[in-house]
N, C-alpha and C positions, 0 to 999 in steps of 0.2 A: 683398386679392386673390384670385380665385376663380382657381382652374384645375379643368379639367374633364378626367378620365381615367376610360375611355379615352376619344378624341378619336372623336365619331361624324360622320360626313361625309353629309349629307343634298342632296336635289333640290330647295335653296329651299326646303324645309319649314318650320313652327314647330318649336317644342318637340313631341315626341311625344307624342299624349293617354295619359292614365291608362288603366292596363289594364281594360278591360270583359271580359263575355262573349262579343266580337266577333272575329269571324275576317277575314284578307285572303285567304287561300287556303282551301280545300274540296278533298279528294280522294275517288274512290269507285271500286271494281272491279265490273266486269261482266261474266257468263260465266262460264263454269266451263271447266276442264281445258283442251283446244287452243284454245278461244273467249275466255276469260280474254282481260281488256284492263283498262289504270289509264287512268283520266282525273282531270287536278290541274286546276284553276281560281285562279288568282292574278288575283283581280278585288277590286283594294284597292292601297293604299298598303303597300308593302312593309315592314315593322319596325314598324306599328303595334298600337295595344290591348295594346302589351307581348308582343307575340308575337313571337320571333326566327327565324332563320333555322335556327339548331338546332334548334328544334322543328319546323320543316317538313319538315328531313334527316330526323328521327325518326318522324315521321308517313308520310313517305314509304316510309322502310325497311321499317314494320310493315305493309304493304301488300304491298310488292313481292315477288315471289316469285321473282323470278332470271332467267323467261324471258319473262312478257308484254310485250308492248308496252305502251308510255306514251307518253300524251300530256299535255302541258304547255301550257295556252290559256293567254295573258296579255294581261289588260285594265287596264291599271296605266299610274299618272302616275309611277311608279319610286319611293322611299323611301329607306332607308339604304343606303348605297354597298355599306359591307363584307358585309350581307345578301345583299345582291345578286351578290356576287362568291361568295359561299359557295352561294348556289344554282347560279349557274354551275357551279361545280365539281361539284356534287353530279349535275346534270344530264348532264355532262360523262362521270364514271365509269359511268354507265347505257349508253355505247357507241350503238352502233346503233338499239338497242331505243327509244331517245327522240326524240320529235319534238315539236319548239317551234313553237307556233302561236300567230300574234298574231292576236287576234278584233279590236281595234279602234286599241288603241294600247299601246308599248311603249315607255316614255319613261325615259330617265334610267338611275337603275337598274334597272328591269325590261328596257330593252335590253340589258344587262349579263348578266343572267341568261339571257335567252331564246336569247344566243349561244353559252349551255353545250349547246345539243341537238344532237344529231349530225347532224338536220335540221329549217330551219326554212322552215314556210308562213305566209306574210302574206296575211290576207286581202285583195282587190284595191281596197278602199277604207279599209282600215287604214293607220297611220302608224307609223314607228321615229324615236325621238328620242334624239339623242345632244349631252352640251356638258360642259363642266368640272364637275368636284366644287366642293361648296362645302359650307361650315360657319359657325358660330358661335364665338365664342373671347373670352377674356378672360384676363389679365393683363399683366404687364410687358412691355419689351421683346423681353424672354429667350424669353417662353413663345411670343409670337404668333410670331417666327423660327421656332421648334419647330414650330407651328401650319400655317405656310406651307411647312417643309420634308416635314410630312405631309402637305399637299395635294398636291406636287409627287410624290411618292411614287405616292399615290392614281392621280394622273393616270396615272403607267405602269402602276398595275395593267389599267387602263380600256384602256389601247391595247393594252395585251398580250390581254386576252379578244375586243377584236372582231378581233387578227390571229392568235387562236388558230381563230376563227371562216373568216375570210378572210385566209389569208396572203397572197395573191398582192396584197392592197391598195395603195395608194401609202402610205407612212407620212407623208410630209408633207402630203398631200393629208387622210389622216385627220386628224392633230393640227389642220388649219385648221377643218376640219369642226365638231368636239369644241369647239375654241374659240370658235365663231360660233354654237355651239346649231343645229344643225343639224336641222329634221323631212324625213325621207324618206318619199316615197310608197313605195307595195309596189315597183313597178317601180324606181326608185331604190335599194332596199334590195337587190334584188336582183342589180341591175348593179354594184353593191360588192361584192357576197359577202359581207353580212352574212344576206342570206336566200335560201334555195334555190330556191324556186318560190312563185308571186302562187296564191291560192286563191280559192274562192269568196266573193264580197262579202257581208259581215252589214249589219244595221242599227246604223250607227255612234252612232247617238243613242241607240238602246235600250243600247248598251253602255257608256256614258260614264261616267254617274253619279258622277262626280267633279271637273263641273265648276267649281267653285272652287278645283280645286287648279290646275286648266289656268292660272289668273289670274299665278298666279307665276312664269310664263314670260314674259320678255321677248318672243320672238318666235312664240309658238302662232299658227299658221295661223288668222284672221279666219274662215275659211269652218268649219273647227271650232268655233270660239268660239260664231260666230252659230249654231250648232245650239242651244246652253243656253237660248236665247229660247224656241224651237219649240215649240208645246204640242204634249203627244203624242198621238202617232198612234193614231187611234181602235182599239179591239180588236176581237172577233167581238163580236156583239151579243148581251147576257145573256141568261140562262134567267128569264122574266118572274117577278117575284114577289110576294108578296102585298103590297098599298099599306099602306104605313105611315101612322100618324097623323100630321096635319097638325102639322109641328115649330114650335115656338114662331118669331115671328118676331124677325130679328136688331137687337139695338137701334140705336135711331137716331143716327147720325154725325152729331155736332157740330164739323164744318169749322172754323168759326167759332172756336170754343174748343183745335181741334188747331193749325192757325195761331197763335194768340195762344201755345200754351205753346212753339211750336218758336222763334218769335220772341225771347220770353221767358228761355229757356234760353239761347239763343245769345248775346244781349245778355250776360245774367250771366257767362258764360264766355268773352265778349272775342273769338265768332267770328259776330259777326254778316253777315261778307261767306259765310256758307254757308246764311242762312234759304232763300232762294230755291231753292236747290239741295233741300234738306232737302224743302221743300213739293213739289218736283217729283217727286223721289225717292220719297219716300213716298205720294203722291196723298193724304194725308190720311186712311188708311184705316181708323186705329183708335189707339187711343193707345198700346199697346205696339208696334203698329211705329213708331210716333214716338218715342216712350223708347229703342228699340233703335238709330233712324237716329241719334238725336242721343249717345249712348254711344259710338256707331263713330264717327261724329265728331270726338269731343270724343277717342278715341283717335287717330284719324287726325291730328288736330292735332300733338297731342304728337310722335308719332314724324315728323312735318316738321320740328317746331321741334328736337327732339333731333339730326338729321341736318342740321340749318342749312340747309333747304331748305322755309323754311313757306311760298314762293312755289308750292309745287306743292299744297297744301292743299286748294283751291277744286276745282284741275284732278281729284283721287282722288275727292274725294267726290261729285263730280257725276258721275262715272263710274261712282260705285256702289262703289269698291271696299269690300272689307273690309280691315280691319289688318293680317292673314296678309297679303295680295296686296301692299300697301303697302310692306311691311315689305319684299321680295323687289323691289319697284320703287325705292326707294331708294337699295338695296345696289346697284343696279345702275346707278345715277347716279352716286353716290359712287366709285365703280368706274371708271367710263367720265370720270368726270371729273378723272382724274388721280392721286388718290389722296385719303388723309382728313385734315383736319385736327382736330388734338387740341386740345380745350380743357381745361384744367385749371382754369378757374374755378370759384367755388362757385356755385349757383345763388341767384337773386337774395333767395328767402325765408330761404337760409341766411346773408344777410351777417351775420357778425358786427357788435354796436353798438361803431361808433369809439371807440378809448380816447382821454384827454382826456393828450393829451403834455404832460408836464410843462416849465415853462420852463428855458432854459438861463441858468445861471449868467451875472452880467454883473460882472465884477471892478470897472471903476469906477464904478458906478451903489453896489456894497457901499460902497468906501472914501469915497465921497461921504456916505453916507449917515452912516457911521462918524464921518467927522469932525466933520460938523451936530449928530451926538447929544453929542460930546464938548465941543464950543464951547458948547452950551447949556448942558452941566451946568458948567462953568466960571464964566458969569456968572452960575449961581443961586447957587453959592460965595461968588462975591466979592458979593454981595447980603445976604447971610447974616450977623447980628451976634447977638453972644453979649452 
């Protein structure tokens, strides 16, 4: 049995990435004396790269002089809920000096964090998303009951954070929207009191940068997801540069060979029904793309089989979903289906060799055998002469 302490509650994220030299926030101060101001950018998944809200709070305190206005800009799919609550409380302590700004998206834990600001300005084409807390858990029934209790408590913390920003909000309606995973436009957020005013719009597509994570959510707006497939907008004309030497021509791709690779690999893995989808998705671009798609397809198949929903494998692969996105979709389907089915049987590959059962004693047969043996011995003795 595996127990995880403390409980980390996410916005349908997978396991946090290993610590690297990356950040999900940045801070800068500009101006001097009376014109000094501080800008903070939370442009990433809160709590990733091994950096917690504790470090965020320390960095902000080191830059803050106690009087300068602070603007905290958000473009985040969310992250660790408790880190989001810690940021919420840190911004709340700054009082009227703090303005929260939603540049593109403040989802899940990020929506909790931004509501800690004294004033919240949301861009006209930005969105705020609110939903239930979510986590992974393992253990026995008592462990899982404790996790469920922790999630209930986390839910109350979320409601309290939103009501701190919008004290007049109808709590029954707020809980309904949180439970339904609600995506709020700028005007809707202002109407509810979770934002104070609508600001100038920004290029949402230019700010997203987290498209893969958006696919974790069940009700992400299609208009928002559609932007992920659009080509980037052309920038200003670059300064002419010296003409570089002619690059080497790329190797010729053997489409037939790659199609054969997909066919043979799928047949060997028992996923022949995915051949057509994989050929369509990869467009037989190159061997690396094909191998990556095959690896992902096998992972998706394994997840669907583990969830006892193998019938969704082809649908998920055809949609080009990653294993991480599929994990979130399967969780939603299991929950909406009315509960979980616990399977305590051993995997087929681990089934023990059947044991040979000993034959049960048969008293009548044993008695008959003894009588026959004794009778034979008596006859033998009578035929012996000295």
